[in-house]
Structure formats: C-alpha cells, structure tokens
SEKE-159419 format. One line per field, with one value per residue (C-alpha): residue number from 1; residue in one letter; chain; x, y negated, z. Coordinates in Angstrom, 1 decimal, padded with zeros to 4 digits. Layout:
<pts>
num	[NUM | ...] .
residuo	[A | ...] .
cadena	[A | ...] .
u	[X | ...] .
v	[Y | ...] .
w	[Z | ...] .
</pts>
This chain:
<pts>
num	[1 | 2 | 3 | 4 | 5 | 6 | 7 | 8 | 9 | 10 | 11 | 12 | 13 | 14 | 15 | 16 | 17 | 18 | 19 | 20 | 21 | 22 | 23 | 24 | 25 | 26 | 27 | 28 | 29 | 30 | 31 | 32 | 33 | 34 | 35 | 36 | 37 | 38 | 39 | 40 | 41 | 42 | 43 | 44 | 45 | 46 | 47 | 48 | 49 | 50 | 51 | 52 | 53 | 54 | 55 | 56 | 57 | 58 | 59 | 60 | 61 | 62 | 63 | 64 | 65 | 66 | 67 | 68 | 69 | 70 | 71 | 72 | 73 | 74 | 75 | 76 | 77 | 78 | 79 | 80 | 81 | 82 | 83 | 84 | 85 | 86 | 87 | 88 | 89 | 90 | 91 | 92 | 93 | 94 | 95 | 96 | 97 | 98 | 99 | 100 | 101 | 102 | 103 | 104 | 105 | 106 | 107 | 108 | 109 | 110 | 111 | 112 | 113 | 114 | 115 | 116 | 117 | 118 | 119 | 120 | 121 | 122 | 123 | 124 | 125 | 126 | 127 | 128 | 129 | 130 | 131 | 132 | 133 | 134 | 135 | 136 | 137 | 138 | 139 | 140 | 141 | 142 | 143 | 144 | 145 | 146 | 147 | 148 | 149 | 150 | 151 | 152 | 153 | 154 | 155 | 156 | 157 | 158 | 159 | 160 | 161 | 162 | 163 | 164 | 165 | 166 | 167 | 168 | 169 | 170 | 171 | 172 | 173 | 174 | 175 | 176 | 177 | 178 | 179 | 180 | 181 | 182 | 183 | 184 | 185 | 186 | 187 | 188 | 189 | 190 | 191 | 192 | 193 | 194 | 195 | 196 | 197 | 198 | 199 | 200 | 201 | 202 | 203 | 204 | 205 | 206 | 207 | 208 | 209 | 210 | 211 | 212 | 213 | 214 | 215 | 216 | 217 | 218 | 219 | 220 | 221 | 222 | 223 | 224 | 225 | 226 | 227 | 228 | 229 | 230 | 231 | 232 | 233 | 234 | 235 | 236 | 237 | 238 | 239 | 240 | 241 | 242 | 243 | 244 | 245 | 246 | 247 | 248 | 249 | 250 | 251 | 252 | 253 | 254 | 255 | 256 | 257 | 258 | 259 | 260 | 261 | 262 | 263 | 264 | 265 | 266 | 267 | 268 | 269 | 270 | 271 | 272 | 273 | 274 | 275 | 276 | 277 | 278 | 279 | 280 | 281 | 282 | 283 | 284 | 285 | 286 | 287 | 288 | 289 | 290 | 291 | 292 | 293 | 294 | 295 | 296 | 297 | 298 | 299 | 300 | 301 | 302 | 303 | 304 | 305 | 306 | 307 | 308 | 309 | 310 | 311 | 312 | 313 | 314 | 315 | 316 | 317 | 318 | 319 | 320 | 321 | 322 | 323 | 324 | 325 | 326 | 327 | 328 | 329 | 330 | 331 | 332 | 333 | 334 | 335 | 336 | 337 | 338 | 339 | 340 | 341 | 342 | 343 | 344 | 345 | 346 | 347 | 348 | 349 | 350 | 351 | 352 | 353 | 354 | 355 | 356 | 357 | 358 | 359 | 360 | 361 | 362 | 363 | 364 | 365 | 366 | 367 | 368 | 369 | 370 | 371 | 372 | 373 | 374 | 375 | 376 | 377 | 378 | 379 | 380 | 381 | 382 | 383 | 384 | 385 | 386 | 387 | 388 | 389 | 390] .
residuo	[M | V | E | F | K | K | L | M | W | M | V | R | K | E | W | I | S | L | K | R | H | P | P | R | L | V | A | I | L | V | F | P | I | I | M | I | L | L | F | G | Y | G | M | G | G | D | L | E | N | L | S | V | V | V | V | T | Q | D | D | G | A | L | T | D | A | T | L | D | A | I | K | S | M | K | V | Y | D | V | V | D | I | I | D | D | A | D | E | G | R | K | M | V | D | T | G | E | V | K | A | A | I | I | L | P | S | N | Y | D | E | M | D | S | S | Q | K | A | V | T | L | Y | I | D | S | S | D | Q | M | A | T | Q | S | L | A | P | T | T | Q | A | L | F | N | E | L | S | A | K | Q | A | I | F | A | Q | S | H | A | M | V | Q | T | Q | N | A | T | T | A | D | E | N | P | I | S | S | S | I | N | S | I | K | S | S | I | T | L | Q | V | N | K | I | Y | G | D | V | K | Y | I | D | F | L | V | P | A | V | L | A | M | T | I | M | M | S | C | M | M | G | M | G | A | S | I | S | G | E | R | E | T | G | E | L | A | R | L | F | M | T | P | T | S | V | A | T | V | V | G | G | K | I | I | G | K | L | S | V | E | L | I | R | A | L | I | L | L | I | A | A | I | I | L | F | G | V | S | V | K | G | G | I | L | Q | T | F | I | L | L | V | I | G | A | L | C | F | V | G | F | G | I | M | I | S | A | T | A | K | T | Q | E | D | Y | V | Q | I | I | M | P | F | C | M | P | M | M | F | I | S | G | V | F | Y | P | I | E | T | M | P | W | I | F | Q | K | L | A | Y | I | C | P | L | T | Y | L | N | D | A | M | R | A | V | M | L | Q | G | H | T | L | G | D | V | W | L | E | I | L | I | L | L | G | F | T | L | L | F | F | I | V | G | V | V | R | F | D | R | D | V] .
cadena	[A | A | A | A | A | A | A | A | A | A | A | A | A | A | A | A | A | A | A | A | A | A | A | A | A | A | A | A | A | A | A | A | A | A | A | A | A | A | A | A | A | A | A | A | A | A | A | A | A | A | A | A | A | A | A | A | A | A | A | A | A | A | A | A | A | A | A | A | A | A | A | A | A | A | A | A | A | A | A | A | A | A | A | A | A | A | A | A | A | A | A | A | A | A | A | A | A | A | A | A | A | A | A | A | A | A | A | A | A | A | A | A | A | A | A | A | A | A | A | A | A | A | A | A | A | A | A | A | A | A | A | A | A | A | A | A | A | A | A | A | A | A | A | A | A | A | A | A | A | A | A | A | A | A | A | A | A | A | A | A | A | A | A | A | A | A | A | A | A | A | A | A | A | A | A | A | A | A | A | A | A | A | A | A | A | A | A | A | A | A | A | A | A | A | A | A | A | A | A | A | A | A | A | A | A | A | A | A | A | A | A | A | A | A | A | A | A | A | A | A | A | A | A | A | A | A | A | A | A | A | A | A | A | A | A | A | A | A | A | A | A | A | A | A | A | A | A | A | A | A | A | A | A | A | A | A | A | A | A | A | A | A | A | A | A | A | A | A | A | A | A | A | A | A | A | A | A | A | A | A | A | A | A | A | A | A | A | A | A | A | A | A | A | A | A | A | A | A | A | A | A | A | A | A | A | A | A | A | A | A | A | A | A | A | A | A | A | A | A | A | A | A | A | A | A | A | A | A | A | A | A | A | A | A | A | A | A | A | A | A | A | A | A | A | A | A | A | A | A | A | A | A | A | A | A | A | A | A | A | A | A | A | A | A | A | A | A | A | A | A | A | A | A | A | A | A | A | A | A | A | A | A | A | A | A | A | A | A | A | A] .
u	[-029.4 | -029.6 | -026.9 | -028.3 | -025.1 | -023.9 | -027.4 | -027.3 | -024.0 | -025.5 | -028.2 | -025.6 | -023.5 | -026.6 | -027.0 | -023.2 | -023.3 | -026.3 | -024.3 | -021.3 | -023.7 | -025.4 | -027.2 | -028.9 | -029.7 | -031.5 | -033.3 | -034.8 | -035.9 | -037.2 | -038.8 | -041.7 | -042.7 | -042.6 | -044.7 | -047.4 | -047.6 | -048.0 | -050.9 | -052.4 | -052.4 | -051.6 | -053.9 | -057.7 | -058.4 | -061.2 | -060.3 | -060.4 | -059.0 | -059.5 | -058.6 | -061.5 | -062.4 | -065.9 | -067.3 | -070.1 | -072.0 | -074.7 | -075.5 | -078.0 | -079.1 | -078.7 | -075.1 | -074.1 | -075.7 | -074.1 | -070.4 | -071.1 | -072.0 | -068.9 | -066.7 | -068.1 | -067.3 | -064.0 | -063.9 | -063.3 | -060.4 | -061.6 | -058.7 | -060.5 | -063.8 | -063.9 | -066.6 | -064.9 | -066.0 | -063.2 | -060.5 | -062.2 | -061.7 | -058.2 | -057.2 | -058.5 | -056.9 | -053.4 | -053.8 | -053.9 | -057.2 | -059.1 | -062.3 | -064.3 | -067.9 | -069.4 | -072.7 | -075.0 | -075.7 | -079.4 | -078.7 | -080.4 | -083.3 | -086.9 | -088.3 | -089.3 | -085.9 | -083.7 | -080.4 | -077.7 | -074.4 | -071.4 | -068.8 | -065.6 | -063.3 | -059.9 | -060.9 | -057.4 | -057.2 | -059.8 | -060.0 | -060.5 | -063.4 | -065.0 | -065.2 | -065.8 | -068.6 | -070.9 | -070.2 | -071.2 | -074.3 | -075.6 | -074.7 | -076.9 | -079.5 | -080.0 | -079.8 | -082.3 | -084.9 | -084.2 | -084.7 | -088.0 | -089.5 | -088.4 | -089.9 | -093.2 | -093.4 | -092.6 | -095.4 | -097.9 | -097.2 | -097.5 | -100.9 | -102.3 | -101.2 | -102.4 | -104.8 | -105.0 | -107.8 | -105.8 | -103.3 | -103.7 | -102.5 | -102.4 | -100.3 | -097.9 | -097.5 | -096.8 | -094.2 | -092.4 | -092.2 | -090.6 | -087.6 | -084.6 | -080.9 | -079.3 | -075.6 | -073.9 | -070.5 | -068.1 | -065.1 | -062.3 | -060.5 | -063.5 | -064.2 | -061.0 | -060.8 | -058.7 | -056.5 | -055.7 | -055.0 | -052.8 | -050.7 | -048.4 | -047.5 | -047.0 | -044.5 | -042.8 | -042.7 | -041.5 | -038.5 | -037.8 | -037.9 | -035.9 | -033.2 | -032.7 | -032.8 | -030.6 | -027.9 | -027.3 | -026.4 | -024.5 | -022.2 | -022.8 | -023.0 | -019.8 | -018.0 | -019.0 | -017.7 | -014.6 | -015.3 | -015.3 | -011.9 | -010.6 | -012.0 | -010.3 | -007.0 | -007.2 | -006.3 | -009.8 | -010.9 | -013.7 | -015.7 | -015.5 | -016.7 | -019.5 | -020.7 | -020.7 | -023.0 | -025.3 | -025.7 | -026.0 | -028.7 | -030.5 | -030.8 | -032.1 | -034.9 | -035.9 | -036.7 | -038.5 | -040.5 | -041.1 | -042.7 | -044.9 | -046.1 | -047.0 | -048.6 | -050.8 | -051.8 | -052.6 | -054.2 | -056.1 | -056.5 | -054.5 | -054.4 | -051.3 | -052.5 | -049.1 | -047.4 | -045.2 | -042.0 | -042.5 | -043.7 | -040.4 | -038.4 | -039.8 | -039.1 | -035.3 | -035.1 | -036.7 | -034.5 | -031.3 | -032.7 | -033.3 | -030.0 | -028.2 | -030.1 | -028.9 | -025.3 | -025.6 | -026.6 | -024.5 | -021.3 | -021.4 | -022.9 | -020.3 | -022.6 | -025.6 | -027.6 | -026.7 | -027.7 | -031.3 | -031.8 | -030.8 | -032.8 | -036.1 | -037.0 | -036.6 | -038.2 | -041.4 | -042.5 | -042.0 | -044.5 | -047.3 | -046.9 | -046.1 | -049.6 | -049.1 | -052.2 | -054.2 | -054.1 | -051.8 | -054.8 | -055.8 | -053.0 | -052.3 | -050.6 | -047.2 | -047.2 | -048.4 | -045.4 | -043.0 | -044.4 | -043.0 | -039.4 | -039.7 | -038.6 | -041.3 | -044.1 | -042.7 | -042.2 | -045.8 | -047.3 | -045.3 | -046.3 | -050.0 | -050.0 | -048.5 | -050.3 | -053.8 | -054.0 | -052.0 | -049.5 | -046.1 | -042.6 | -042.8 | -045.9 | -044.1 | -040.9 | -041.0 | -041.4 | -038.4 | -036.3 | -036.6 | -036.0 | -032.9 | -031.9 | -032.4 | -030.4 | -027.4 | -027.4 | -027.4 | -024.7 | -022.4 | -022.9 | -022.6 | -019.4 | -017.7 | -018.3 | -017.9 | -014.2 | -013.5 | -014.6 | -013.0] .
v	[-134.1 | -135.0 | -137.5 | -139.7 | -140.8 | -137.0 | -136.2 | -138.5 | -137.1 | -133.7 | -135.0 | -136.8 | -133.6 | -131.9 | -134.5 | -134.6 | -130.9 | -131.1 | -133.8 | -131.3 | -128.7 | -130.5 | -127.4 | -126.9 | -130.7 | -130.5 | -127.5 | -128.8 | -131.9 | -130.2 | -127.1 | -128.8 | -130.7 | -127.6 | -125.6 | -128.5 | -128.6 | -124.8 | -124.8 | -127.9 | -127.1 | -123.5 | -121.6 | -121.4 | -122.9 | -121.9 | -119.4 | -121.3 | -120.5 | -116.8 | -115.4 | -113.7 | -112.7 | -113.0 | -110.5 | -111.7 | -109.1 | -111.4 | -115.0 | -117.4 | -120.1 | -118.0 | -117.0 | -120.3 | -121.6 | -118.7 | -119.6 | -123.4 | -122.4 | -120.0 | -122.7 | -125.3 | -123.3 | -123.8 | -120.2 | -119.1 | -119.5 | -118.3 | -116.9 | -115.7 | -115.0 | -111.7 | -109.3 | -106.0 | -104.6 | -102.0 | -104.7 | -106.8 | -103.6 | -103.0 | -106.5 | -106.0 | -102.5 | -104.1 | -107.0 | -109.6 | -110.8 | -110.3 | -109.4 | -109.1 | -110.6 | -108.3 | -109.5 | -106.8 | -106.6 | -107.5 | -110.6 | -113.1 | -111.0 | -112.3 | -109.0 | -107.2 | -105.2 | -105.8 | -107.5 | -105.7 | -107.8 | -106.0 | -107.4 | -105.1 | -106.2 | -105.3 | -104.7 | -104.0 | -107.8 | -107.6 | -111.4 | -112.2 | -109.5 | -111.2 | -114.5 | -113.3 | -110.8 | -112.9 | -116.0 | -114.1 | -112.6 | -116.1 | -117.3 | -114.7 | -114.9 | -118.6 | -117.8 | -115.1 | -117.4 | -120.0 | -117.2 | -116.2 | -119.6 | -119.8 | -116.5 | -117.5 | -120.6 | -118.5 | -116.1 | -118.9 | -120.1 | -116.6 | -116.3 | -119.4 | -118.5 | -114.8 | -114.2 | -110.5 | -108.6 | -105.9 | -108.0 | -108.4 | -111.8 | -111.4 | -108.0 | -109.9 | -112.6 | -110.3 | -108.2 | -111.3 | -112.6 | -109.3 | -110.1 | -110.6 | -110.5 | -108.0 | -107.8 | -104.5 | -104.7 | -102.1 | -102.1 | -100.2 | -099.2 | -098.8 | -100.6 | -102.0 | -102.9 | -106.0 | -103.7 | -101.7 | -105.1 | -106.4 | -103.2 | -103.1 | -106.9 | -106.6 | -103.7 | -105.9 | -108.9 | -106.9 | -105.6 | -109.3 | -110.6 | -107.8 | -107.5 | -111.4 | -112.0 | -108.9 | -110.1 | -113.0 | -110.9 | -108.5 | -111.1 | -114.7 | -113.4 | -111.4 | -114.3 | -116.5 | -113.9 | -113.2 | -109.5 | -110.0 | -111.6 | -108.9 | -106.2 | -107.8 | -107.7 | -103.8 | -102.3 | -102.3 | -104.0 | -106.8 | -104.4 | -101.7 | -104.0 | -105.6 | -102.2 | -100.5 | -103.4 | -103.2 | -099.4 | -099.6 | -102.3 | -100.7 | -097.4 | -098.9 | -101.0 | -098.1 | -096.1 | -098.9 | -099.3 | -095.6 | -095.7 | -098.6 | -096.9 | -093.6 | -095.5 | -097.4 | -094.2 | -092.3 | -095.4 | -097.1 | -094.5 | -096.6 | -094.8 | -094.7 | -093.7 | -093.7 | -091.6 | -092.2 | -091.5 | -094.2 | -096.6 | -095.8 | -096.3 | -099.8 | -100.5 | -099.6 | -102.0 | -104.7 | -104.1 | -104.2 | -107.6 | -109.2 | -107.8 | -109.5 | -112.7 | -112.5 | -111.9 | -114.9 | -117.1 | -115.6 | -116.2 | -119.9 | -120.0 | -120.3 | -119.3 | -117.2 | -120.2 | -122.0 | -118.9 | -118.8 | -122.5 | -122.2 | -119.0 | -120.1 | -122.6 | -119.8 | -117.0 | -118.6 | -120.3 | -116.9 | -115.3 | -117.9 | -118.5 | -115.0 | -113.6 | -111.6 | -112.9 | -114.8 | -114.7 | -117.1 | -118.7 | -120.3 | -122.6 | -125.8 | -125.6 | -126.5 | -123.6 | -121.2 | -122.2 | -121.7 | -118.3 | -116.9 | -117.8 | -115.8 | -112.2 | -111.4 | -112.1 | -109.4 | -106.9 | -107.5 | -107.1 | -103.9 | -102.5 | -103.1 | -101.8 | -098.5 | -098.2 | -099.5 | -099.1 | -095.7 | -097.1 | -095.6 | -097.2 | -097.2 | -099.3 | -102.0 | -102.0 | -105.7 | -106.4 | -103.9 | -105.6 | -109.1 | -107.8 | -106.1 | -109.4 | -111.4 | -108.6 | -108.9 | -112.5 | -112.7 | -110.2 | -111.8 | -115.4 | -113.9 | -111.9 | -114.7 | -117.2 | -114.6 | -113.8 | -117.7 | -118.4 | -115.3] .
w	[119.0 | 115.3 | 114.3 | 111.6 | 109.9 | 109.6 | 108.4 | 105.7 | 104.7 | 104.4 | 102.2 | 100.0 | 099.8 | 098.2 | 095.6 | 094.8 | 094.4 | 091.9 | 090.0 | 089.6 | 088.1 | 085.2 | 084.0 | 087.4 | 087.6 | 084.2 | 085.0 | 088.2 | 086.4 | 083.3 | 084.6 | 086.4 | 083.3 | 081.3 | 083.7 | 084.1 | 080.4 | 080.0 | 082.7 | 081.3 | 077.7 | 077.3 | 079.9 | 079.8 | 076.6 | 074.4 | 071.7 | 068.3 | 064.8 | 065.0 | 061.6 | 059.8 | 056.2 | 054.9 | 052.5 | 050.2 | 048.1 | 046.9 | 045.7 | 046.7 | 049.3 | 052.3 | 051.4 | 050.8 | 054.2 | 056.0 | 054.7 | 055.4 | 059.1 | 059.5 | 058.1 | 060.4 | 063.6 | 065.4 | 066.4 | 062.9 | 060.6 | 057.3 | 055.5 | 052.4 | 051.0 | 048.9 | 047.4 | 048.4 | 051.6 | 051.7 | 051.1 | 054.1 | 056.4 | 055.2 | 056.1 | 059.7 | 059.8 | 059.0 | 061.4 | 058.7 | 060.2 | 063.5 | 061.9 | 058.8 | 058.4 | 055.8 | 054.2 | 052.7 | 049.0 | 049.7 | 051.7 | 049.5 | 048.6 | 049.6 | 050.7 | 054.0 | 054.3 | 057.2 | 056.2 | 058.2 | 058.6 | 059.8 | 062.1 | 061.6 | 064.3 | 065.8 | 069.3 | 070.5 | 071.1 | 073.9 | 074.5 | 070.8 | 070.6 | 073.6 | 071.8 | 068.3 | 069.0 | 071.0 | 068.8 | 065.6 | 067.2 | 068.2 | 064.7 | 062.8 | 065.4 | 064.5 | 061.0 | 061.3 | 062.9 | 060.3 | 057.5 | 059.3 | 059.1 | 055.4 | 054.7 | 056.4 | 054.4 | 051.2 | 052.3 | 052.7 | 049.2 | 047.7 | 049.6 | 048.1 | 044.7 | 044.9 | 042.0 | 041.6 | 043.4 | 044.6 | 046.4 | 050.1 | 051.0 | 054.8 | 054.6 | 052.1 | 054.7 | 057.7 | 055.7 | 054.6 | 058.2 | 059.3 | 057.0 | 059.5 | 059.9 | 062.2 | 063.2 | 063.7 | 065.6 | 064.6 | 067.0 | 065.1 | 068.4 | 070.7 | 073.7 | 075.2 | 078.8 | 080.1 | 081.9 | 078.6 | 077.0 | 079.9 | 080.6 | 077.3 | 077.8 | 081.6 | 080.9 | 078.3 | 080.9 | 083.6 | 081.4 | 080.3 | 083.9 | 085.6 | 082.8 | 082.5 | 086.3 | 087.0 | 084.6 | 087.0 | 090.0 | 087.8 | 086.2 | 087.5 | 091.0 | 090.8 | 089.1 | 092.0 | 094.7 | 092.8 | 092.1 | 088.4 | 088.4 | 090.6 | 088.1 | 085.2 | 087.2 | 086.7 | 083.2 | 081.9 | 078.7 | 078.6 | 076.3 | 078.9 | 081.7 | 079.7 | 078.2 | 081.6 | 083.0 | 080.0 | 080.4 | 084.3 | 084.0 | 081.1 | 083.0 | 086.1 | 084.3 | 081.9 | 085.2 | 086.6 | 083.3 | 083.1 | 086.7 | 085.9 | 082.9 | 084.7 | 087.5 | 085.1 | 083.4 | 086.7 | 088.5 | 085.9 | 083.1 | 080.7 | 077.2 | 075.3 | 071.9 | 070.1 | 072.7 | 075.5 | 073.6 | 071.1 | 073.9 | 075.7 | 072.7 | 072.4 | 076.0 | 075.5 | 072.5 | 074.4 | 077.4 | 075.2 | 073.9 | 077.1 | 078.7 | 075.8 | 076.5 | 080.3 | 079.0 | 076.8 | 079.7 | 082.4 | 080.2 | 081.1 | 084.5 | 087.2 | 090.0 | 090.3 | 091.6 | 088.3 | 086.3 | 087.9 | 087.2 | 083.7 | 083.0 | 084.5 | 082.0 | 079.2 | 081.3 | 082.7 | 079.5 | 077.6 | 080.1 | 079.2 | 075.4 | 074.3 | 074.7 | 078.1 | 079.7 | 077.2 | 073.4 | 071.5 | 069.8 | 073.1 | 073.0 | 071.1 | 067.8 | 069.2 | 071.7 | 069.0 | 066.8 | 069.6 | 070.5 | 067.1 | 068.3 | 071.5 | 071.6 | 074.1 | 071.5 | 069.2 | 072.0 | 073.1 | 069.6 | 069.1 | 072.5 | 072.0 | 068.4 | 069.7 | 072.9 | 071.9 | 068.1 | 068.1 | 065.6 | 064.8 | 065.1 | 061.3 | 061.4 | 063.7 | 061.8 | 061.3 | 065.1 | 065.7 | 063.3 | 064.7 | 068.2 | 067.0 | 065.3 | 068.4 | 070.4 | 067.9 | 068.1 | 071.9 | 072.3 | 069.7 | 071.4 | 074.9 | 074.1 | 072.4 | 075.2 | 077.8 | 076.3 | 076.3 | 079.9 | 081.8] .
</pts>
C-alpha cells in the first residue's frame, strides 16, 4: 500500500537532488527550449539567400530585366555581377558561391537565335541544387515567354514598316517569334543522391556523439564510482591516465566510423572521390576534437548523469545547426551565425569536400586548422580543470 506522506518525501528528495546539482537543473530547464527553437525555426525552412554570381556578356533591356528579376527573388543572394564566364565558374569551383548564372553574349540581340543561359552549379550540395535548378528554370521560362511576346510585337512593327519587295513579312514575323531563352544546367559533380549528401555528415555526427557521450562513462562515470580516485592512488601520472583514455576511446570510435563508411559504400554505393585514407584522416582529427570536448566537460561533472545533462544542450543543437540533415541556409540568420562556432560544421564541410568533390586534405586546410584549434583549446581547458578537480 502506498504511503502518501513518504511518497511526497520521495518526490521532495528528487527536487532537493536537482537543487544540489545546478548544471543538471539548468540543462533540464534550458534543453527543451533549445530543442523547440531548433525544430520550430531551424528545420524544414525554405532555402533562401543561396550565394550566386551572375555573368553578363551583353548590355540591354533584357539583361537589365533579368538582373532585376534575380535580385528580387529570395532564393538568390547575388554576391557579384561580372563579365568573365571563366571567373564565374572558378568562384563555384572554389566554393565561394553555390552557382553561376551565365548569360550568353547574344542575350540582348533581337534575332531568331536561341539564347542559351548556363547554370553552373555545385551539385555536391544536393539540397541547394534541388532548390536552385528548378527555380532558375522557372525564372527563364517566364522571361522567355515575355521575350516571345515582345519579339512578336517587334515583328509586327517590322512587318508594317516593310518597304522592300524582296522582304517576306510573314517569314520575318515567324522567325522573330521563335526567339527564346533556354537554360542549360551544368552540375559540376554530376547528380548527387541524398544518401551521398547525407553520409559524410552522418559519419561526422556519429563520431561527435560517440566521443562526447563516451567520455562521460570513461571519466565522470569512473569518478562517480570511485575508480578514478583509486587509479590515481597508484604511481601513475595524470597525463598517463588521460592519454590512455584518449587513445583507447579514439581507437574504438575510429573502428566504428570505418565500419560505417564501409557499410555505406557496400550497401548504398556511396562514392568516396577523395579516397578512403583521406576520409579516415579527417575522422581521426574530428574524433580528437570531440574527445577533447568531452574531457573539458567531464572535468567538472561529478557524476555521469550530470555529464549527460550538461553535454546534451551542446550535442543536440550541433546536430541540427551544423548542416547534417539540412543546409545551413534553411535556418534563421542567428542559427547560421552559431553554426560557424560549432566544430561539427567544419568537419561536415571537410568530409563533403573530400567524399563528394574529390578534394585533397590540402584543399580543406582551413577546416582542418580550425578543428585543430578547437582541439587544442578543449584539451588545454580540460586538462587544467581536470588537474584542479582531481
């Protein structure tokens, strides 16, 4: 039989326990707010402000109208308007913009020739491609229809003004109406499937989750059970203990990541254009970074439950705002800014560059340097606080 008074004491005990562990209490209160914000504002939004460069090789009313139409659409963020097609393609190749819209040299000519516009696009960003390609096609279909109407009106004026005997006004009118705009989509990395887009970031996310969550059991859990204290009673230095835990955890997580990578290649035919070795090196760097993050947090967590409650408000938001499932451009500007202080963002970018685009480690040196900077920071903070607490 339930004793009501004792039951209430048990409830009170739980609240007193929370009061004695402020990090856990704060995480319980803050984490749901963070998650509802991420789901409400960061997921499923329309892709907007995708960076593009426009290449104009002609001057005239149609070029001006096209530029005005592109600038008025939210999906485009026009970084620059240039007149060199090769420079526009280079900006896409280097990742400076998502796509280049290249208008042909005969774009403003009033004749019967086809005006072939080229959309040169970085197809490794599969979701951005799915948004930019149909939007751009619809834009030039509309411009083509308007241009046909204008050409027809122009032909009728020419017909009325025809004065020479050898001119065929009907033929002139028909040829002018044929004038239209076509769009050629040039996907520089071919057709990229969603699974190809997803796997590099899922590998990075798996490394992050495993390393960060695992360090809770490895350090905070052993501190709670007293194993860590007994270990330090032996003639073993702190550096040896921490180093052993880092290498042990790193080896386990890298084997896990390698299994995931091989499974993705075998089961889903995922391509690794930059090579498995370079991909594996990136995973090593990422694992070191997140192990360091785990050590930094576990240095202050007295119990494993405290560690989990502290780490979750860092871990879960990084999954959503670092571009694992959706491009960063789908999110409000505040989340886009926060994404670039998350190490997972740089690991995702580097993994996709190597696996999808075939880049080398030298091409992603900036992302690697930032990850190593995060790693150094995490280890310094973690070791300093670890020494003080143990």
